[in-house]
C-alpha positions as CSV (number, residue, x, y, z in Angstrom):
1,M,-0.3,-72.0,-39.0
2,W,-3.5,-71.9,-37.0
3,R,-4.5,-75.4,-38.4
4,R,-1.3,-76.9,-37.2
5,A,-1.9,-75.3,-33.7
6,A,-5.4,-76.6,-33.7
7,I,-4.3,-80.1,-34.6
8,Y,-1.6,-80.1,-31.9
9,G,-4.1,-78.8,-29.4
10,G,-6.6,-81.5,-30.3
11,L,-3.9,-84.2,-30.0
12,L,-2.8,-82.9,-26.6
13,A,-6.4,-82.8,-25.4
14,A,-7.0,-86.4,-26.6
15,G,-3.8,-87.5,-24.9
16,T,-4.8,-85.8,-21.7
17,L,-8.2,-87.3,-21.9
18,A,-6.7,-90.8,-22.4
19,L,-4.4,-90.3,-19.4
20,E,-7.2,-89.1,-17.2
21,W,-9.4,-92.0,-18.3
22,L,-6.6,-94.5,-17.4
23,D,-6.2,-92.8,-14.0
24,Y,-10.0,-93.0,-13.4
25,E,-9.9,-96.7,-14.4
26,R,-7.1,-97.4,-11.8
27,L,-9.0,-95.4,-9.2
28,A,-12.3,-97.2,-10.0
29,R,-10.6,-100.6,-9.5
30,A,-8.9,-99.5,-6.3
31,L,-11.9,-97.8,-4.6
32,P,-15.2,-99.0,-6.0
33,G,-17.2,-98.7,-2.8
34,E,-16.2,-95.1,-2.2
35,I,-17.1,-94.2,-5.8
36,Y,-20.5,-95.7,-5.4
37,V,-21.1,-93.9,-2.1
38,C,-20.1,-90.6,-3.8
39,L,-22.4,-91.2,-6.7
40,I,-25.3,-92.0,-4.4
41,A,-24.6,-88.9,-2.3
42,A,-24.5,-86.8,-5.4
43,G,-27.8,-88.2,-6.5
44,F,-29.4,-87.5,-3.1
45,L,-27.9,-84.0,-3.2
46,G,-29.5,-83.3,-6.6
47,L,-32.8,-84.8,-5.4
48,G,-32.7,-82.7,-2.3
49,V,-32.1,-79.5,-4.3
50,L,-34.9,-80.3,-6.7
51,V,-37.4,-81.1,-4.0
52,G,-36.3,-78.1,-1.9
53,A,-36.7,-75.8,-4.9
54,R,-40.2,-77.1,-5.6
55,V,-41.4,-77.1,-2.0
56,F,-39.8,-73.9,-0.7
57,G,-39.4,-72.0,-3.9
58,G,-41.4,-68.9,-3.9
59,R,-44.1,-68.5,-6.4
60,A,-43.8,-65.6,-8.8
61,A,-45.5,-62.5,-7.4
62,P,-48.7,-61.6,-9.2
63,V,-48.4,-58.7,-11.5
64,F,-49.7,-55.5,-9.9
65,D,-52.5,-54.0,-12.1
66,G,-53.6,-51.1,-9.9
67,N,-57.2,-52.2,-9.6
68,P,-58.6,-50.4,-12.6
69,T,-62.2,-51.0,-11.5
70,A,-61.6,-49.1,-8.2
71,Q,-59.9,-46.3,-10.1
72,A,-62.9,-46.1,-12.5
73,E,-65.4,-46.1,-9.6
74,L,-63.6,-43.4,-7.8
75,K,-63.0,-41.5,-11.1
76,I,-59.3,-41.1,-10.5
77,S,-57.6,-39.6,-13.5
78,R,-54.2,-40.7,-14.9
79,R,-52.5,-37.6,-13.6
80,E,-54.0,-38.1,-10.1
81,M,-52.8,-41.7,-10.2
82,T,-49.3,-40.4,-11.0
83,V,-49.5,-38.0,-8.1
84,L,-50.8,-40.7,-5.8
85,K,-47.9,-43.0,-6.7
86,E,-45.5,-40.1,-6.0
87,V,-47.1,-39.4,-2.6
88,A,-46.9,-43.1,-1.8
89,A,-43.2,-43.0,-2.6
90,G,-42.9,-40.3,0.1
91,R,-42.2,-37.3,-2.1
92,S,-43.1,-33.8,-1.1
93,N,-45.3,-31.5,-3.1
94,K,-42.3,-29.6,-4.5
95,E,-40.5,-32.9,-5.5
96,I,-43.7,-34.1,-7.2
97,A,-44.0,-30.8,-9.0
98,L,-40.4,-31.1,-10.3
99,V,-40.9,-34.6,-11.4
100,L,-44.2,-33.9,-13.2
101,K,-43.0,-30.4,-14.4
102,V,-46.1,-28.6,-13.0
103,S,-46.7,-26.0,-10.4
104,P,-46.7,-27.0,-6.7
105,N,-50.2,-25.5,-6.6
106,T,-51.3,-28.0,-9.3
107,V,-50.0,-30.8,-7.2
108,K,-51.9,-29.5,-4.1
109,T,-55.1,-29.4,-6.2
110,H,-54.5,-33.0,-7.3
111,I,-53.9,-34.1,-3.8
112,A,-57.0,-32.3,-2.5
113,R,-59.1,-34.1,-5.1
114,L,-57.5,-37.4,-4.2
115,F,-58.3,-36.8,-0.5
116,A,-61.9,-36.1,-1.5
117,K,-62.2,-39.1,-3.8
118,L,-60.6,-41.5,-1.3
119,G,-62.4,-40.0,1.7
120,A,-59.0,-39.4,3.4
121,K,-58.0,-36.7,5.9
122,G,-54.3,-36.7,5.2
123,R,-51.5,-38.2,3.1
124,V,-51.0,-41.3,5.3
125,D,-54.8,-41.9,5.4
126,A,-54.9,-41.5,1.6
127,I,-52.1,-44.0,1.0
128,N,-53.6,-46.5,3.5
129,R,-57.0,-46.2,1.8
130,A,-55.4,-46.6,-1.7
131,R,-53.5,-49.7,-0.5
132,E,-56.7,-51.2,0.9
133,L,-58.3,-50.7,-2.5
134,G,-55.3,-52.1,-4.3
135,I,-54.7,-48.9,-6.2
136,V,-51.0,-48.6,-5.1
137,P,-48.7,-51.4,-4.1
């Protein structure tokens, strides 16, 4: 049953293709200049898209590595880096404590150590200093 349907479908597709080809042949004989103009316009369109993509296409952003040398020089631990990223995301001490599943006092201790290591006086100063060093994006 399905073979017969596939054969009939193939025959119908071939017949449709033949009719469309004949219609194209008639159109090509009647309007050759317009067809050439359309083909040239399509070629220039493709060329413009290609050149535009190469000229104006943005380069892939470099992968952010967190400047491991600066982290090592400042002796920032992994946990402190996690806290610093959360602070940079704008979270409060309580929110950071919930995310890390620690006490808010522990978060305060980590933040105080980060301030000392970064030479910062507050959260904004610490984030700006970390961004200058390339520690946080």
